C-alpha positions as CSV (number, residue, x, y, z in Angstrom):
1,M,-159.6,70.8,25.1
2,L,-156.9,68.2,24.6
3,K,-159.0,65.6,26.5
4,R,-162.0,66.4,24.3
5,G,-159.8,66.0,21.2
6,I,-158.6,62.6,22.3
7,E,-162.1,61.5,23.1
8,R,-163.3,62.5,19.6
9,I,-160.4,60.5,18.0
10,G,-161.3,57.6,20.2
11,E,-165.0,57.8,19.2
12,K,-164.0,57.9,15.5
13,V,-161.8,54.8,15.9
14,I,-164.4,52.9,17.8
15,G,-167.0,53.9,15.3
16,A,-164.8,52.7,12.4
17,I,-164.2,49.4,14.2
18,E,-167.9,48.9,14.7
19,E,-168.6,49.6,11.0
20,I,-165.9,47.1,9.9
21,G,-167.4,44.5,12.3
22,Q,-171.0,45.1,11.0
23,M,-169.8,45.1,7.4
24,T,-168.0,41.8,7.9
25,S,-171.0,40.3,9.5
26,M,-173.2,41.4,6.6
27,L,-170.7,40.0,4.1
28,V,-170.6,36.6,5.8
29,S,-174.4,36.5,5.9
30,A,-174.6,37.4,2.2
31,L,-172.1,34.7,1.3
32,V,-174.1,32.1,3.3
33,W,-177.3,33.1,1.4
34,M,-175.5,32.7,-1.9
35,V,-175.4,29.0,-1.4
36,R,-178.5,28.5,0.8
37,P,-182.0,28.1,-0.7
38,P,-184.4,29.6,-1.5
39,F,-182.6,31.1,-4.5
40,R,-184.3,34.2,-5.7
41,V,-183.1,33.9,-9.3
42,R,-185.4,36.7,-10.7
43,V,-184.2,39.2,-8.1
44,I,-180.6,38.2,-8.8
45,F,-180.9,38.7,-12.6
46,Q,-182.7,42.0,-12.0
47,N,-179.7,43.3,-10.1
48,F,-177.3,41.9,-12.8
49,E,-179.2,44.0,-15.3
50,S,-179.2,47.1,-13.1
51,V,-175.5,46.9,-12.5
52,G,-174.4,45.8,-16.0
53,V,-176.7,47.6,-18.3
54,G,-177.2,50.6,-16.1
55,S,-173.5,51.3,-15.8
56,L,-172.6,50.3,-19.4
57,F,-172.8,53.7,-21.1
58,I,-170.8,55.7,-18.5
59,V,-168.1,52.9,-18.4
60,L,-167.7,52.8,-22.1
61,L,-167.7,56.5,-22.5
62,T,-165.0,56.8,-19.8
63,G,-163.0,54.0,-21.5
64,L,-163.2,55.8,-24.8
65,F,-161.8,59.1,-23.6
66,A,-159.3,57.4,-21.3
67,G,-157.9,55.5,-24.3
68,L,-157.8,58.6,-26.5
69,V,-156.0,60.8,-23.9
70,L,-153.6,58.1,-22.9
71,A,-152.7,57.3,-26.5
72,Y,-152.2,61.0,-27.4
73,Q,-150.1,61.8,-24.4
74,S,-148.0,58.7,-24.8
75,D,-147.4,59.4,-28.5
76,M,-146.4,63.0,-27.8
77,A,-143.9,61.9,-25.1
78,F,-142.5,58.9,-27.0
79,R,-141.9,61.0,-30.2
80,M,-139.2,62.9,-28.3
81,F,-137.3,59.6,-28.0
82,N,-138.3,58.1,-31.4
83,A,-140.2,55.4,-29.4
84,E,-143.7,56.0,-30.6
85,T,-144.0,52.3,-31.6
86,L,-144.5,51.5,-27.9
87,V,-147.7,53.5,-27.7
88,G,-149.9,50.4,-28.2
89,A,-148.2,48.4,-25.5
90,T,-148.1,51.3,-23.1
91,V,-151.9,51.9,-23.5
92,A,-152.7,48.2,-23.1
93,I,-150.6,47.7,-20.0
94,S,-151.8,50.9,-18.4
95,L,-155.5,50.1,-19.0
96,L,-155.4,46.4,-18.1
97,R,-153.2,46.7,-15.0
98,E,-154.5,49.9,-13.5
99,L,-156.8,52.4,-15.2
100,G,-159.4,49.9,-16.4
101,P,-160.2,48.3,-13.0
102,V,-159.9,51.6,-11.1
103,F,-161.9,53.8,-13.5
104,T,-164.6,51.1,-13.9
105,G,-164.8,50.7,-10.1
106,L,-165.1,54.5,-9.5
107,M,-167.7,54.9,-12.2
108,V,-169.8,52.0,-10.9
109,A,-169.4,53.3,-7.3
110,G,-170.7,56.7,-8.3
111,R,-173.5,55.4,-10.4
112,T,-174.7,52.0,-9.0
113,G,-173.2,52.1,-5.5
114,S,-175.0,55.4,-4.7
115,A,-178.2,54.1,-6.1
116,M,-178.0,51.0,-3.9
117,T,-177.5,53.2,-0.8
118,T,-180.3,55.5,-1.7
119,E,-182.7,52.7,-2.4
120,L,-181.9,50.7,0.8
121,G,-181.7,53.9,2.9
122,T,-185.2,54.9,1.8
123,M,-186.5,51.5,2.6
124,R,-184.9,51.7,6.0
125,V,-186.2,55.1,7.0
126,T,-189.7,54.2,5.8
127,E,-189.6,50.9,7.8
128,Q,-189.9,48.7,4.7
129,I,-186.9,46.6,5.8
130,D,-188.5,46.1,9.3
131,A,-191.8,45.0,7.6
132,M,-189.9,42.4,5.5
133,S,-188.5,40.9,8.7
134,V,-191.9,40.8,10.2
135,M,-193.1,38.9,7.1
136,A,-190.3,36.3,7.6
137,V,-188.4,37.6,4.6
138,N,-184.7,37.8,5.4
139,P,-183.6,41.3,4.2
140,I,-179.9,40.2,3.8
141,Q,-181.0,37.4,1.4
142,Y,-183.5,39.5,-0.5
143,L,-181.8,42.9,-0.6
144,V,-178.1,42.6,0.1
145,M,-177.0,39.3,-1.4
146,P,-178.3,39.9,-5.0
147,R,-176.6,43.3,-5.1
148,V,-173.3,42.2,-3.7
149,L,-173.3,39.2,-6.1
150,A,-174.2,41.4,-9.1
151,T,-171.5,44.0,-8.5
152,T,-168.8,41.3,-7.8
153,L,-169.6,39.5,-11.1
154,M,-170.5,42.4,-13.4
155,V,-167.7,44.8,-12.6
156,P,-165.1,42.5,-14.2
157,V,-167.3,42.3,-17.3
158,L,-167.6,46.0,-17.5
159,N,-163.8,46.3,-16.9
160,M,-163.0,44.2,-19.9
161,L,-165.4,46.2,-22.1
162,F,-163.7,49.4,-20.8
163,N,-160.3,48.0,-21.7
164,L,-161.5,46.9,-25.2
165,V,-163.0,50.3,-26.0
166,G,-160.0,52.1,-24.6
167,I,-157.5,50.1,-26.6
168,G,-159.7,50.4,-29.7
169,A,-159.9,54.2,-29.3
170,A,-156.1,54.3,-28.9
171,Y,-155.6,52.3,-32.0
172,V,-157.9,54.5,-34.1
173,L,-156.1,57.7,-32.8
174,S,-152.6,56.3,-33.3
175,V,-153.2,54.8,-36.7
176,W,-155.6,57.2,-38.3
177,V,-154.6,60.5,-36.7
178,M,-150.9,60.1,-35.5
179,N,-150.0,57.9,-38.6
180,S,-148.6,55.0,-36.6
181,D,-148.1,51.7,-38.2
182,P,-151.1,49.4,-37.4
183,G,-149.1,46.2,-37.5
184,I,-146.4,47.5,-35.1
185,F,-149.1,48.8,-32.8
186,L,-150.8,45.4,-32.5
187,H,-147.5,43.5,-32.4
188,H,-146.3,45.3,-29.4
189,I,-149.6,44.7,-27.6
190,T,-149.4,41.0,-28.2
191,R,-145.7,41.0,-27.3
192,F,-146.0,42.7,-23.9
193,I,-149.5,41.6,-22.8
194,S,-150.0,38.1,-21.3
195,G,-152.9,36.1,-19.8
196,Q,-151.6,37.1,-16.4
197,D,-152.6,40.7,-17.1
198,F,-156.2,39.8,-17.9
199,L,-156.4,37.6,-14.8
200,F,-155.0,40.2,-12.5
201,S,-157.2,42.9,-14.1
202,S,-160.3,40.7,-13.5
203,I,-159.3,39.9,-9.9
204,K,-158.9,43.6,-9.2
205,A,-162.3,44.4,-10.8
206,A,-164.1,41.7,-8.9
207,S,-162.5,42.9,-5.6
208,F,-163.7,46.5,-6.4
209,G,-167.2,45.2,-7.3
210,L,-167.4,43.4,-3.9
211,I,-166.4,46.6,-2.2
212,I,-169.0,48.7,-4.1
213,G,-171.8,46.3,-3.4
214,L,-170.9,45.7,0.3
215,V,-170.3,49.4,1.2
216,G,-173.4,50.6,-0.8
217,C,-175.7,48.1,0.9
218,Y,-174.2,48.6,4.3
219,K,-174.5,52.4,4.2
220,G,-178.1,52.2,3.0
221,F,-179.1,49.3,5.3
222,Y,-178.1,51.2,8.4
223,A,-179.2,54.7,7.3
224,S,-181.2,56.8,9.7
225,G,-182.5,60.3,10.2
226,G,-185.0,60.6,7.4
227,A,-184.2,62.2,4.0
228,K,-181.2,64.0,5.3
229,G,-179.7,60.8,6.7
230,V,-180.2,59.0,3.4
231,G,-178.4,61.8,1.6
232,E,-175.5,61.7,4.0
233,A,-175.4,57.9,3.7
234,T,-175.3,58.1,-0.1
235,T,-172.4,60.6,0.0
236,S,-170.5,58.5,2.6
237,S,-171.1,55.4,0.4
238,V,-169.4,56.9,-2.7
239,V,-166.6,58.5,-0.7
240,T,-165.9,55.3,1.3
241,S,-166.1,53.1,-1.8
242,S,-163.8,55.3,-3.8
243,I,-161.1,55.6,-1.1
244,T,-161.3,51.9,-0.4
245,I,-160.9,51.1,-4.1
246,L,-157.7,53.2,-4.3
247,L,-156.3,51.6,-1.2
248,V,-157.1,48.1,-2.2
249,D,-155.7,48.8,-5.7
250,Y,-152.4,49.8,-4.3
251,A,-152.3,46.7,-2.0
252,L,-153.3,44.3,-4.8
253,T,-150.7,45.9,-7.2
254,L,-147.9,45.3,-4.6
255,M,-149.1,41.7,-4.1
256,M,-149.7,40.7,-7.7
257,W,-146.6,42.2,-9.3
258,S,-144.3,41.0,-6.6
259,L,-145.2,37.4,-7.4
């Protein structure tokens, strides 16, 4: 039994290493096709629309309630120390540095990443990807590269919209409901927030977008086992993307704020 347990652990480790290798190879191929003609501009912009417009509502809705909840809880806590004037800065820092990129990444992973896996997985099990290769159409160039590029570039945009809506919602709640001074609210935001916060927030969001696109495409591209296999690949895509986003967020936070 012990031997079998060790064998299973070894199989899992080898499988994970193989996946990382295949994923890295796919990423390198996608990066090469980003600068190598022919450039399929129409396909690229279709994916920009799918990622950006398709995920816009859920991202903005999440940002709205994240800002409201964060502002309310911060105000209630700070009032015990007569420090409610710091609510604006607290909300802005929390959203820009952590909650904005992470929540945006998780929402896009659940909405767009899963859709990518399902679409490519269906194409794989119905042999459409094989047919593309037979017709001399590179599937990495046509299917993977536009999706990875779209998520990498659009998630930072969605992240900034998330932050804008979240801070706006916090302002409305603090000023109109909690009777905070609007001037002080905005003053502390401009005092404690710098361009570095926006830069680091965008870098995090772009990294998460790359993870979402790469994992979503990889899981779908190598799906097998019919409809059940596609479903399992979709679930694995969302779980893998979400966990990786949280791990990378922690690593980037340590790197960025130790500079």
